C-alpha positions as CSV (number, residue, x, y, z in Angstrom):
1,M,-105.7,-110.5,-57.4
2,T,-102.8,-112.6,-55.8
3,E,-105.4,-115.8,-55.1
4,Q,-105.5,-115.9,-58.8
5,S,-101.5,-115.0,-60.1
6,P,-99.8,-118.0,-61.7
7,F,-96.6,-117.3,-59.9
8,T,-96.1,-118.9,-56.2
9,M,-92.4,-118.2,-53.9
10,T,-92.2,-120.4,-50.9
11,I,-89.5,-119.2,-48.4
12,D,-89.4,-119.3,-44.2
13,M,-89.2,-115.6,-42.6
14,G,-86.3,-116.7,-40.8
15,A,-84.2,-117.7,-44.1
16,L,-85.7,-114.6,-46.3
17,E,-83.8,-112.1,-43.5
18,A,-80.4,-114.7,-42.6
19,L,-79.9,-115.0,-46.4
20,G,-81.4,-111.9,-47.9
21,I,-82.6,-108.9,-46.3
22,K,-79.6,-109.1,-43.0
23,L,-76.6,-110.6,-45.0
24,Y,-75.9,-108.3,-47.6
25,S,-74.6,-104.9,-46.5
26,N,-74.0,-103.3,-49.0
27,A,-75.1,-102.3,-52.7
28,A,-72.3,-103.8,-54.7
29,A,-72.5,-107.1,-53.3
30,V,-76.3,-107.1,-54.4
31,L,-75.0,-106.1,-57.8
32,T,-72.8,-108.9,-57.7
33,E,-75.2,-111.5,-57.6
34,L,-77.5,-110.1,-60.4
35,V,-74.4,-109.6,-62.7
36,A,-73.9,-113.5,-62.1
37,N,-77.2,-114.6,-62.8
38,A,-76.8,-112.9,-66.2
39,Y,-73.6,-114.2,-66.6
40,D,-74.7,-118.0,-66.0
41,A,-77.8,-116.5,-68.6
42,D,-75.0,-116.6,-71.2
43,A,-75.7,-112.4,-71.2
44,T,-72.6,-110.7,-73.2
45,L,-74.2,-107.3,-72.0
46,V,-75.3,-106.3,-68.6
47,Q,-76.5,-102.6,-68.4
48,I,-76.7,-100.8,-65.0
49,E,-79.4,-97.8,-64.2
50,W,-78.1,-96.4,-61.5
51,N,-80.7,-94.0,-60.2
52,I,-80.3,-92.8,-57.0
53,E,-82.1,-89.9,-56.9
54,Q,-85.4,-91.6,-57.7
55,Y,-84.6,-94.5,-55.8
56,S,-84.5,-96.8,-58.2
57,V,-82.1,-99.2,-59.8
58,I,-82.7,-101.1,-63.2
59,V,-80.4,-104.6,-64.0
60,S,-80.9,-105.7,-67.6
61,D,-79.1,-108.3,-69.5
62,N,-79.3,-110.2,-73.3
63,G,-78.9,-113.3,-72.1
64,S,-81.5,-116.6,-72.7
65,G,-84.5,-115.2,-70.3
66,M,-87.1,-117.3,-68.8
67,T,-90.2,-118.6,-69.6
68,Q,-92.9,-118.0,-67.0
69,Q,-92.5,-121.4,-65.8
70,E,-88.8,-121.1,-65.8
71,L,-88.9,-117.9,-63.5
72,N,-92.0,-119.9,-61.2
73,D,-89.6,-123.0,-61.2
74,R,-86.1,-121.2,-61.0
75,F,-86.2,-117.6,-59.9
76,L,-88.8,-117.7,-57.5
77,V,-87.5,-121.4,-55.9
78,T,-85.4,-120.3,-53.1
79,G,-82.1,-122.8,-52.9
80,Y,-82.9,-123.6,-57.0
81,Q,-79.6,-125.4,-57.6
82,K,-78.5,-124.9,-61.2
83,R,-75.9,-127.4,-61.6
84,L,-77.6,-129.9,-60.4
85,V,-80.5,-129.1,-62.5
86,E,-78.7,-127.8,-66.0
87,G,-75.0,-128.9,-65.7
88,S,-72.4,-127.3,-65.0
89,H,-71.7,-124.8,-67.7
90,S,-74.2,-122.6,-69.6
91,M,-75.9,-123.5,-73.2
92,K,-74.5,-121.2,-75.5
93,W,-70.7,-119.9,-74.4
94,N,-70.0,-123.1,-72.2
95,R,-69.2,-120.5,-69.2
96,K,-68.8,-122.2,-65.9
97,F,-71.6,-121.3,-63.7
98,M,-70.9,-118.7,-61.1
99,G,-73.9,-119.6,-59.5
100,R,-74.2,-122.5,-57.1
101,K,-76.1,-122.0,-53.7
102,G,-79.5,-120.6,-55.4
103,I,-79.9,-117.6,-53.0
104,G,-78.5,-114.9,-54.3
105,K,-81.7,-113.4,-55.9
106,L,-82.4,-113.3,-52.1
107,S,-79.8,-110.3,-52.2
108,V,-82.2,-107.5,-53.6
109,F,-84.2,-107.6,-50.3
110,S,-81.5,-106.4,-48.6
111,I,-81.7,-103.0,-50.4
112,A,-85.2,-102.3,-52.1
113,D,-89.2,-103.0,-50.9
114,E,-90.4,-103.0,-54.2
115,I,-89.0,-105.6,-56.9
116,F,-89.9,-106.4,-60.3
117,V,-88.7,-108.7,-62.8
118,Y,-89.7,-108.7,-66.4
119,T,-88.0,-111.5,-68.7
120,R,-88.3,-113.0,-72.5
121,K,-87.3,-115.8,-73.9
122,V,-87.8,-116.1,-77.5
123,D,-91.5,-115.1,-78.2
124,E,-92.6,-115.3,-74.5
125,T,-92.6,-112.6,-72.1
126,T,-94.1,-112.5,-68.2
127,G,-93.4,-109.8,-65.5
128,C,-94.0,-110.1,-61.8
129,R,-94.2,-108.0,-58.9
130,I,-92.5,-108.3,-55.6
131,D,-94.1,-106.2,-52.7
132,V,-91.3,-107.3,-50.0
133,D,-93.6,-105.6,-47.0
134,D,-96.2,-108.2,-48.2
135,L,-94.0,-110.6,-48.3
136,K,-92.7,-110.2,-44.6
137,Q,-96.2,-110.9,-43.7
138,R,-97.6,-113.6,-45.9
139,I,-94.3,-115.8,-44.6
140,A,-94.8,-115.2,-41.1
141,S,-98.4,-116.0,-41.1
142,R,-96.7,-118.9,-42.6
143,Q,-98.8,-118.3,-45.8
144,D,-97.3,-118.8,-49.3
145,Y,-96.5,-115.4,-51.2
146,H,-97.8,-114.7,-54.4
147,P,-95.9,-112.3,-56.9
148,D,-98.5,-109.9,-58.5
149,K,-98.3,-110.7,-62.5
150,V,-97.9,-107.2,-64.4
151,D,-97.5,-106.5,-67.6
152,V,-93.7,-106.4,-69.4
153,P,-93.3,-102.2,-70.7
154,E,-92.8,-101.8,-73.5
155,E,-88.9,-100.5,-72.7
156,H,-88.0,-103.7,-70.6
157,N,-89.5,-106.4,-73.4
158,G,-86.4,-107.3,-74.9
159,K,-84.4,-110.2,-75.1
160,G,-83.3,-111.2,-71.4
161,T,-84.3,-110.6,-68.3
162,T,-85.0,-107.0,-66.4
163,I,-84.8,-106.5,-62.5
164,V,-86.1,-103.5,-61.5
165,L,-85.3,-102.2,-57.6
166,N,-87.5,-99.8,-56.6
167,R,-88.1,-98.2,-52.8
168,L,-84.3,-98.9,-51.9
169,S,-83.0,-98.0,-48.9
170,R,-80.6,-95.1,-48.2
171,K,-78.5,-96.5,-45.7
172,R,-77.3,-99.1,-48.3
173,V,-77.8,-97.6,-51.4
174,S,-75.4,-93.9,-51.1
175,L,-73.1,-95.0,-53.6
176,T,-72.4,-92.9,-56.3
177,A,-72.1,-94.3,-59.7
178,S,-68.3,-93.7,-59.9
179,A,-67.9,-95.3,-56.5
180,L,-70.0,-98.4,-57.7
181,R,-67.9,-98.5,-61.1
182,K,-64.7,-98.7,-59.1
183,R,-66.6,-101.7,-56.8
184,L,-67.9,-103.9,-59.3
185,A,-64.8,-103.5,-61.4
186,R,-62.8,-105.6,-58.5
187,R,-65.3,-108.3,-58.3
188,F,-65.1,-110.2,-61.5
189,D,-62.3,-111.3,-64.0
190,V,-64.4,-110.1,-66.9
191,L,-62.8,-106.8,-67.9
192,D,-61.3,-108.5,-71.0
193,Q,-61.2,-107.8,-74.7
194,T,-63.5,-111.2,-76.5
195,P,-66.0,-109.9,-78.8
196,P,-69.4,-110.8,-77.8
197,E,-70.2,-112.7,-80.8
198,Q,-67.4,-114.8,-79.6
199,G,-68.7,-115.2,-75.8
200,G,-67.6,-111.7,-74.6
201,F,-69.3,-110.4,-71.6
202,R,-69.7,-106.6,-70.7
203,I,-70.7,-104.6,-68.1
204,E,-72.0,-100.9,-68.6
205,I,-73.5,-98.3,-65.5
206,D,-75.3,-95.8,-66.9
207,G,-74.3,-96.3,-70.8
208,E,-70.7,-96.8,-69.8
209,H,-68.8,-99.9,-70.1
210,L,-66.7,-100.8,-67.1
211,T,-62.9,-101.3,-67.9
212,F,-59.5,-101.8,-66.6
213,E,-59.8,-97.9,-66.3
214,D,-61.9,-98.6,-63.4
215,R,-60.1,-100.8,-61.4
216,Q,-58.5,-98.3,-59.0
217,D,-55.9,-101.1,-57.7
218,L,-54.1,-101.4,-60.7
219,K,-53.4,-98.1,-61.5
220,R,-51.5,-97.6,-57.5
221,L,-49.0,-100.5,-58.4
222,E,-45.9,-100.0,-58.6
223,F,-44.4,-103.4,-57.6
224,L,-46.4,-106.3,-59.4
225,W,-46.0,-110.1,-59.5
226,E,-48.2,-112.6,-61.6
227,F,-48.6,-116.5,-61.0
228,G,-47.5,-118.7,-64.0
229,E,-47.3,-115.6,-66.9
230,Q,-47.4,-111.7,-67.5
231,R,-51.2,-111.4,-68.1
232,L,-52.0,-107.8,-67.5
233,P,-51.6,-105.6,-70.1
234,D,-48.7,-103.2,-69.7
235,Q,-51.0,-100.3,-70.9
236,I,-53.5,-100.6,-68.0
237,L,-50.2,-100.3,-65.7
238,P,-48.5,-97.5,-64.4
239,K,-45.6,-96.2,-66.8
240,E,-42.9,-97.4,-64.0
241,T,-44.4,-100.2,-62.4
242,K,-41.7,-103.3,-62.0
243,R,-43.1,-106.5,-63.2
244,Y,-42.3,-110.5,-61.8
245,V,-43.3,-113.8,-62.3
246,L,-43.9,-116.1,-59.9
247,D,-43.6,-119.4,-61.7
248,E,-44.9,-121.5,-58.8
249,C,-48.6,-121.5,-59.1
250,K,-49.4,-125.2,-57.7
251,V,-51.1,-124.9,-54.4
252,A,-50.2,-128.1,-52.3
253,D,-47.9,-129.1,-55.1
254,R,-51.2,-130.7,-57.1
255,D,-51.9,-129.9,-61.1
256,D,-55.8,-129.9,-60.3
257,W,-55.5,-126.9,-57.4
258,K,-53.5,-124.0,-59.6
259,V,-53.5,-120.1,-59.4
260,R,-53.8,-117.4,-61.6
261,G,-54.1,-113.7,-61.0
262,W,-51.5,-111.6,-59.1
263,I,-50.5,-109.6,-56.1
264,G,-48.7,-106.0,-56.0
265,T,-47.7,-103.6,-53.8
266,A,-48.9,-99.3,-53.8
267,R,-46.0,-96.8,-53.3
268,T,-47.7,-96.3,-49.5
269,P,-50.1,-97.8,-47.3
270,S,-52.3,-94.7,-48.0
271,D,-52.6,-95.3,-51.6
272,L,-55.2,-97.8,-50.8
273,A,-56.9,-96.9,-48.1
274,D,-60.8,-96.5,-48.4
275,D,-61.1,-93.3,-50.2
276,G,-65.3,-93.0,-49.5
277,E,-65.5,-94.8,-53.6
278,G,-64.1,-97.6,-54.0
279,G,-63.4,-98.8,-50.4
280,S,-60.5,-100.2,-49.1
281,L,-58.0,-101.6,-51.6
282,K,-55.6,-103.0,-49.1
283,N,-56.8,-106.8,-49.4
284,I,-56.5,-110.3,-51.6
285,M,-59.5,-110.3,-53.8
286,V,-60.4,-114.3,-53.8
287,L,-62.3,-115.6,-57.6
288,A,-63.1,-118.6,-58.5
289,R,-65.0,-119.0,-61.4
290,K,-64.4,-115.1,-62.4
291,R,-66.5,-114.0,-59.4
292,P,-65.6,-113.2,-55.8
293,I,-65.8,-116.1,-53.3
294,H,-63.5,-114.4,-50.4
295,E,-62.4,-111.2,-49.8
296,G,-59.9,-110.0,-47.4
297,I,-57.9,-113.6,-47.2
298,I,-54.5,-111.3,-46.7
299,D,-55.9,-111.3,-43.0
300,K,-55.9,-115.1,-42.3
301,L,-52.2,-115.1,-44.0
302,D,-50.4,-114.5,-40.7
303,F,-47.9,-112.0,-42.4
304,S,-46.5,-109.5,-40.3
305,R,-44.0,-107.6,-42.1
306,V,-44.2,-104.3,-43.4
307,F,-44.9,-105.7,-46.8
308,G,-48.2,-107.1,-45.8
309,S,-49.6,-103.3,-45.5
310,Y,-48.8,-102.2,-48.6
311,V,-50.5,-105.1,-50.6
312,T,-53.0,-105.5,-53.1
313,G,-54.1,-108.4,-55.6
314,Q,-56.9,-110.5,-57.3
315,I,-56.1,-114.7,-56.9
316,E,-58.4,-116.7,-59.4
317,A,-58.3,-119.9,-57.9
318,D,-61.3,-122.0,-59.7
319,F,-60.4,-125.1,-57.6
320,L,-62.2,-123.6,-54.2
321,D,-65.7,-124.1,-56.2
322,L,-65.6,-127.6,-57.6
323,D,-69.0,-129.2,-58.8
324,D,-68.2,-132.7,-57.1
325,E,-66.4,-131.1,-53.9
326,D,-68.1,-129.3,-50.7
327,D,-69.0,-125.8,-51.6
328,I,-67.0,-124.0,-49.0
329,A,-67.9,-120.6,-49.4
330,T,-70.1,-118.6,-46.5
331,S,-74.1,-117.7,-47.9
332,D,-72.7,-114.0,-48.9
333,R,-69.8,-115.8,-50.8
334,Q,-67.4,-113.1,-48.9
335,R,-65.3,-115.4,-46.7
336,L,-64.6,-119.6,-47.3
337,I,-64.8,-122.0,-44.3
338,E,-60.8,-122.0,-43.2
339,D,-60.6,-125.5,-41.6
340,D,-61.4,-127.2,-45.1
341,P,-57.7,-128.3,-46.8
342,R,-58.2,-126.3,-50.5
343,V,-58.5,-123.3,-48.2
344,Q,-55.4,-124.3,-46.0
345,G,-53.5,-124.9,-48.7
346,L,-54.4,-121.9,-50.6
347,S,-53.1,-120.1,-47.6
348,L,-49.8,-121.6,-47.1
349,F,-49.4,-120.9,-50.8
350,L,-49.9,-117.2,-50.4
351,R,-47.7,-117.3,-47.5
352,K,-44.7,-118.4,-49.5
353,A,-45.9,-116.6,-52.4
354,F,-45.7,-113.2,-50.1
355,K,-42.1,-114.0,-48.8
356,T,-40.5,-114.7,-52.2
357,A,-42.3,-111.3,-53.2
358,S,-41.3,-109.1,-49.8
359,D,-37.7,-110.4,-50.4
360,Q,-37.6,-108.7,-54.1
361,W,-39.5,-105.7,-52.9
362,N,-37.0,-105.5,-49.7
363,A,-34.3,-105.3,-52.4
364,E,-35.8,-103.3,-55.0
365,R,-38.0,-100.9,-53.5
366,P,-35.4,-98.4,-52.0
367,K,-33.7,-98.3,-55.6
368,H,-37.2,-96.5,-56.8
369,K,-37.3,-94.3,-53.6
370,S,-34.5,-92.0,-54.6
371,K,-35.6,-90.4,-57.3
372,D,-39.3,-89.3,-55.2
373,A,-36.7,-88.0,-52.4
374,F,-34.4,-85.6,-54.6
375,E,-37.2,-84.3,-55.8
376,E,-39.0,-83.6,-52.8
377,F,-35.4,-82.3,-51.3
378,P,-33.3,-81.0,-54.3
379,K,-30.3,-80.1,-52.0
380,L,-30.0,-84.3,-51.3
381,E,-29.4,-84.7,-54.6
382,E,-26.7,-81.8,-54.8
383,W,-24.7,-83.5,-51.1
384,R,-24.7,-87.2,-52.6
385,D,-23.2,-85.5,-55.8
386,S,-20.7,-83.8,-54.1
387,L,-19.7,-86.8,-51.6
388,P,-16.6,-89.2,-53.0
389,G,-17.5,-91.3,-55.2
390,W,-16.6,-94.4,-52.7
391,Q,-19.8,-92.8,-50.7
392,Q,-22.2,-92.2,-53.5
393,E,-23.8,-95.1,-53.5
394,P,-24.3,-96.4,-49.9
395,A,-25.9,-92.5,-49.3
396,T,-28.0,-92.9,-52.4
397,K,-29.1,-96.7,-50.3
398,M,-29.5,-94.3,-47.1
399,I,-31.4,-91.5,-48.7
400,S,-33.8,-94.6,-51.0
401,T,-34.6,-96.5,-47.8
402,I,-35.6,-93.5,-45.8
403,A,-38.2,-92.1,-48.0
404,A,-39.3,-95.6,-48.5
405,L,-40.6,-95.2,-44.4
406,T,-44.1,-94.7,-43.7
407,F,-45.5,-91.7,-41.4
408,D,-48.7,-89.8,-40.6
409,Q,-49.8,-88.1,-43.9
410,S,-49.9,-84.9,-41.5
411,N,-46.3,-84.7,-40.6
412,E,-44.9,-86.8,-43.2
413,K,-42.1,-84.5,-45.0
414,T,-41.3,-83.3,-41.3
415,H,-40.9,-86.6,-40.3
416,R,-38.9,-87.6,-43.3
417,A,-36.7,-84.3,-43.4
418,S,-35.8,-84.9,-39.7
419,L,-34.6,-88.3,-40.7
420,Y,-32.4,-87.1,-43.8
421,R,-31.2,-84.6,-41.3
422,S,-30.0,-87.3,-39.5
423,G,-28.6,-89.5,-42.0
424,V,-26.4,-86.9,-43.7
425,L,-24.9,-86.2,-40.1
426,A,-24.1,-89.9,-40.0
427,F,-22.8,-89.5,-43.1
428,A,-20.3,-87.0,-42.1
429,R,-19.6,-88.1,-39.1
430,I,-18.6,-91.8,-40.8
431,G,-17.1,-90.0,-43.8
432,L,-14.5,-88.2,-42.4
433,R,-13.1,-91.1,-40.8
434,K,-13.0,-92.8,-44.4
435,K,-14.5,-95.7,-42.6
436,S,-16.4,-97.5,-46.1
437,D,-17.0,-100.5,-43.6
438,E,-19.6,-98.5,-41.2
439,L,-20.8,-97.0,-44.7
440,D,-21.9,-100.3,-45.8
441,Q,-23.6,-101.3,-42.6
442,L,-25.3,-97.8,-42.6
443,S,-26.6,-99.3,-46.3
444,T,-27.8,-102.4,-45.8
445,L,-30.0,-101.9,-43.0
446,D,-33.2,-102.2,-42.8
447,A,-35.8,-99.7,-41.6
448,E,-36.1,-100.6,-38.3
449,H,-32.7,-100.6,-37.7
450,L,-31.8,-97.7,-39.4
451,L,-34.7,-95.6,-37.7
452,K,-32.9,-97.0,-34.1
453,L,-29.7,-95.6,-35.5
454,F,-30.7,-92.3,-36.2
455,G,-32.2,-91.7,-33.2
456,A,-28.9,-91.3,-31.8
457,Q,-28.7,-88.0,-33.4
458,E,-27.3,-86.3,-31.0
459,E,-24.1,-88.6,-30.1
460,Y,-23.4,-87.9,-33.6
461,E,-24.0,-84.5,-33.9
462,A,-21.6,-84.2,-30.8
463,S,-19.0,-86.7,-31.7
464,L,-18.6,-84.7,-34.8
465,W,-20.2,-81.0,-34.8
466,A,-20.6,-80.5,-31.0
467,D,-19.7,-77.1,-31.5
468,I,-21.4,-76.1,-34.8
469,L,-24.9,-74.9,-32.4
470,R,-24.7,-71.1,-32.6
471,G,-25.2,-71.6,-28.5
472,R,-22.0,-73.7,-27.9
473,V,-20.0,-71.1,-29.5
474,E,-21.0,-68.6,-27.4
475,A,-20.1,-70.3,-24.4
476,I,-16.7,-71.5,-25.3
477,Q,-15.9,-68.1,-26.3
478,K,-16.4,-66.6,-23.0
479,L,-14.5,-69.6,-21.2
480,E,-11.9,-68.8,-23.8
481,R,-11.4,-65.4,-22.5
482,L,-11.0,-66.2,-18.9
483,S,-7.9,-66.5,-16.8
484,D,-8.8,-65.9,-13.1
485,D,-10.1,-69.5,-11.6
486,N,-13.3,-67.8,-9.4
487,A,-14.4,-66.1,-13.0
488,V,-14.4,-69.6,-14.6
489,E,-16.3,-70.8,-11.6
490,R,-19.3,-68.2,-12.1
491,V,-18.9,-68.8,-16.0
492,V,-19.2,-72.4,-15.3
493,Q,-22.3,-72.4,-13.0
494,E,-24.0,-69.8,-15.1
495,H,-23.4,-72.3,-18.5
496,V,-23.1,-76.1,-17.4
497,F,-26.6,-76.4,-16.4
498,D,-28.2,-74.9,-19.9
499,H,-24.7,-76.8,-21.9
500,L,-24.7,-80.3,-20.0
501,W,-22.3,-81.3,-23.4
502,L,-19.7,-79.6,-21.4
503,L,-19.6,-82.4,-19.0
504,D,-20.6,-85.3,-21.9
505,A,-20.7,-85.6,-25.6
506,S,-23.7,-87.0,-26.0
507,W,-25.5,-85.0,-23.2
508,E,-26.2,-81.7,-25.9
509,R,-30.1,-81.7,-25.3
510,A,-30.6,-82.1,-21.7
511,T,-33.7,-81.2,-20.3
512,A,-35.5,-80.3,-17.0
513,D,-38.3,-81.5,-15.5
514,P,-39.7,-79.5,-13.1
515,H,-42.0,-82.5,-11.9
516,M,-39.2,-84.7,-11.3
517,E,-37.3,-82.2,-8.9
518,Q,-40.7,-81.4,-6.7
519,S,-40.6,-85.0,-6.5
520,L,-37.0,-85.2,-5.6
521,H,-38.1,-82.5,-3.0
522,K,-40.3,-84.4,-1.5
523,I,-38.7,-87.8,-0.4
524,A,-35.5,-85.9,0.3
525,P,-35.7,-81.9,1.2
526,G,-32.4,-81.4,1.7
527,V,-31.6,-82.3,-1.9
528,F,-33.7,-79.5,-3.2
529,P,-34.4,-77.2,-0.3
530,K,-37.1,-74.5,0.0
531,D,-36.1,-70.8,-1.3
532,K,-36.0,-68.1,1.1
533,T,-39.7,-67.2,1.0
534,G,-40.7,-70.6,1.6
535,K,-41.6,-71.9,-1.8
536,N,-40.8,-74.8,-3.7
537,T,-37.5,-73.9,-5.7
538,S,-35.7,-75.8,-8.3
539,G,-32.5,-76.4,-6.2
540,R,-29.6,-74.2,-5.2
541,I,-27.7,-72.4,-7.3
542,D,-25.2,-75.3,-7.3
543,I,-27.4,-78.4,-8.0
544,R,-29.8,-79.6,-10.6
545,Y,-31.2,-82.1,-11.9
546,R,-31.3,-82.9,-15.4
547,E,-32.5,-85.5,-18.2
548,A,-30.7,-86.7,-21.3
549,V,-30.2,-89.6,-23.5
550,G,-32.5,-91.7,-21.2
551,T,-30.1,-91.2,-18.4
552,H,-31.3,-89.1,-15.0
553,I,-28.0,-86.7,-14.1
554,I,-27.4,-84.7,-10.8
555,V,-25.1,-82.3,-11.0
556,E,-23.4,-80.5,-8.0
557,L,-21.1,-77.5,-7.9
558,K,-18.1,-77.3,-5.6
559,R,-16.7,-74.1,-5.1
560,Y,-13.3,-73.5,-6.6
561,D,-11.3,-73.0,-4.1
562,R,-13.1,-76.1,-2.1
563,S,-11.0,-79.7,-1.0
564,C,-13.6,-82.6,-0.8
565,N,-12.3,-86.0,0.6
566,I,-14.0,-89.0,-1.3
567,D,-15.4,-90.1,1.5
568,E,-17.3,-87.0,1.4
569,L,-18.4,-86.9,-2.0
570,I,-19.7,-91.0,-1.5
571,T,-22.2,-90.1,1.6
572,Q,-23.4,-86.6,-0.3
573,G,-24.0,-88.5,-4.0
574,S,-25.5,-91.4,-2.3
575,K,-28.4,-89.6,-1.1
576,Y,-28.7,-88.1,-4.5
577,Y,-28.4,-91.7,-6.0
578,D,-31.1,-93.5,-3.5
579,A,-33.6,-90.6,-3.9
580,M,-33.6,-90.5,-7.5
581,S,-33.7,-94.4,-7.6
582,S,-37.4,-93.9,-4.8
583,V,-38.7,-91.3,-7.4
584,L,-38.5,-93.9,-10.2
585,E,-39.5,-96.7,-8.3
586,Q,-42.6,-94.7,-7.4
587,E,-43.0,-94.1,-10.9
588,N,-42.9,-97.9,-12.1
589,R,-39.3,-96.5,-13.9
590,A,-37.1,-99.2,-11.1
591,G,-33.5,-99.9,-13.3
592,E,-33.1,-96.7,-15.4
593,R,-29.9,-95.4,-15.6
594,I,-28.7,-92.2,-12.8
595,E,-25.1,-90.9,-13.1
596,V,-23.9,-88.3,-10.4
597,V,-21.4,-86.1,-11.2
598,F,-19.4,-83.6,-9.1
599,V,-17.7,-80.6,-10.2
600,L,-14.4,-79.7,-8.2
601,G,-11.5,-77.4,-8.5
602,K,-9.2,-79.6,-7.0
603,I,-9.2,-83.8,-7.4
604,P,-11.0,-85.3,-4.4
605,I,-8.5,-86.0,-1.5
606,V,-8.1,-89.7,-0.4
607,K,-7.5,-90.3,3.4
608,N,-7.2,-94.0,3.5
609,R,-6.4,-95.9,0.1
610,H,-7.0,-99.5,1.7
611,S,-5.9,-102.0,-0.7
612,F,-5.1,-99.6,-3.7
613,S,-2.2,-98.4,-4.4
614,D,-3.3,-95.7,-6.5
615,D,-5.8,-92.6,-5.5
616,N,-6.9,-92.3,-9.3
617,D,-8.0,-95.9,-9.2
618,L,-9.5,-95.6,-5.0
619,I,-11.6,-92.1,-6.4
620,A,-12.7,-94.3,-9.8
621,S,-13.8,-97.5,-7.7
622,R,-15.7,-95.5,-5.1
623,L,-17.5,-93.4,-7.2
624,K,-18.7,-96.6,-9.1
625,E,-21.0,-97.4,-6.2
626,I,-22.9,-94.2,-7.5
627,N,-22.4,-94.4,-10.8
628,G,-20.8,-91.1,-10.3
629,R,-18.0,-89.0,-11.7
630,Y,-16.1,-85.6,-11.5
631,K,-15.1,-83.1,-13.8
632,L,-12.5,-80.4,-12.7
633,Y,-13.6,-77.0,-14.1
634,R,-10.2,-76.3,-16.4
635,Q,-10.9,-79.5,-18.0
636,L,-14.1,-78.7,-18.9
637,V,-12.4,-75.1,-20.3
638,T,-9.9,-77.7,-22.0
639,N,-12.5,-79.9,-23.6
640,A,-14.3,-76.9,-24.7
641,L,-11.6,-75.7,-26.0
642,K,-10.6,-78.4,-28.2
643,Q,-13.8,-78.7,-29.4
644,Y,-13.6,-74.9,-30.8
645,D,-10.4,-75.1,-32.6
646,D,-12.0,-78.6,-34.2
647,Y,-14.5,-76.2,-35.5
648,L,-12.4,-73.9,-36.8
649,N,-10.4,-76.4,-38.7
650,A,-13.9,-77.4,-40.2
651,S,-15.4,-74.2,-40.8
652,Q,-15.6,-74.4,-44.5
653,Q,-17.0,-78.3,-44.2
654,A,-19.4,-77.2,-41.5
655,H,-21.1,-74.3,-43.3
656,E,-21.6,-76.5,-46.3
657,L,-23.2,-79.1,-43.9
658,E,-25.1,-76.4,-42.2
659,R,-26.6,-74.9,-45.0
660,L,-27.8,-78.4,-46.2
661,L,-29.7,-78.8,-42.9
662,T,-31.1,-75.8,-43.2
663,S,-32.4,-76.2,-46.5
664,L,-34.1,-79.8,-44.9
665,E,-35.8,-77.8,-42.0
666,T,-37.4,-75.3,-44.2
667,E,-38.4,-76.9,-47.4
């Protein structure tokens, strides 16, 4: 039967694999080729029946169709270049041809093992069947392949062309009809409302027209920039989308290199993530002649700002596919040859457009985000409204900036609440001093600087509300009641290592590190000796290692009634400092800050003043050798009582602040 067939298909096996079977990785890309062929054939409607359960897909159009001779000479010839033979435009609707290379038809071999082609032109109807396994065998043996001639079924005997794809590859056609709609909707600029009688073009999947409703990227837009003028209808965008127009449309300042289309940003990067159906939306689809010519050009723009993580878009650049210029699209039309001047010009143009859009986005986006924050944390709005008028705008900016930050979704609310908490504390600290210039600075920081600023939360709390925390109040109240020096010594020894803020207000959350203490013991056993049972111990009652705000701290408590001279302290402190430095060096952490603190009952004795006329100057100079300092027991009590008084004086304000902070932890 095949020897008598009037059809002949000629192709090298290597070309079949490279340009068809292995080139296209998904069904949406394959159907893009068939839809493009229908468009070039002046069809006004292409219908797709997505019968995945039966492993069959039917693509029908009402275009011009083909005679038997045209089917043989055009469709079955690999590399048929219609623009050279038929001109650059279609005959009826004068459409610019989408196709160029003549190899898109091979895409069907990547998803189907049996293909039927039925076509009708005027009164001539013809059909053929291609068996891919048979095709491969014929090509491998260097024989021409002759598709079987078949009768056209009545249901496919209408005007135009129908292609039936059977025995589908399960791996490559696992899309649902809904997923296919979403993907095809992004791949063509044909979703207008032009009537069919005027050359309009419709794509239909399982009986439903493809519309702007299927464009998931448009549904996610928070900000939109269009090139030249507004073209997208308002009704297809979210109601609160902020719209801009970018006046510059010329690439490389050439009148014949113009772009249309748009770029936009979503509310969060996760809005553009692959949802399993529409694929990832975080890219810029570049179209030429209303179909894709490059997917994901954003990766080539070298645009490192945060803005780039929120962007999607569609750029129309017909100058990338001109009849009298080199063909610069790859075979699958998903990428462009990057060293072509047109591609380089477009990349530079888009980088500039991105910068303009990014600047506007950074200025406007925080204004939108305060509403989201107040909906998520209602007490924040109450707090903002309770502030003096001069503080409210900076507070809103600060809240909006935090609301605009991106976090891992699983912990997003927790992280954001923590930053709101830090921001509120920062405002409380600055607000009591009424320094509006600091508030202005705080509110104009970008996200990166804001995170660094709020990362010092412990310092902010210590500087204003050091004693709000319940543990502090309890310790201070104990100290307040003591008058006996020895009792002071005992209480300080009991509490100081767990309340290191008594030594330094910024050391509120100092932590122990048994691993570091063990390392110190190995290097300098005398620093942390063994206990009576011979086991390693965390140290004597009067010496501890702690870490706080990036500082390694060794604290030694001397007995209250003991007199110490400065030379003795330097000898001991040097031992601690050198041991700590050695441990850090072995862990590749050399250069980290180390402090040695002595808690004494009396000021150190100075035996030899050398060139110093003042004992305090000499003591400070000597301790500087080991980055050290000393504190007196009574000095700690005095400082603690001072903080306690501050707490009592601001108790009402502290109570209100505590309620807000608690709400941010529990909501």
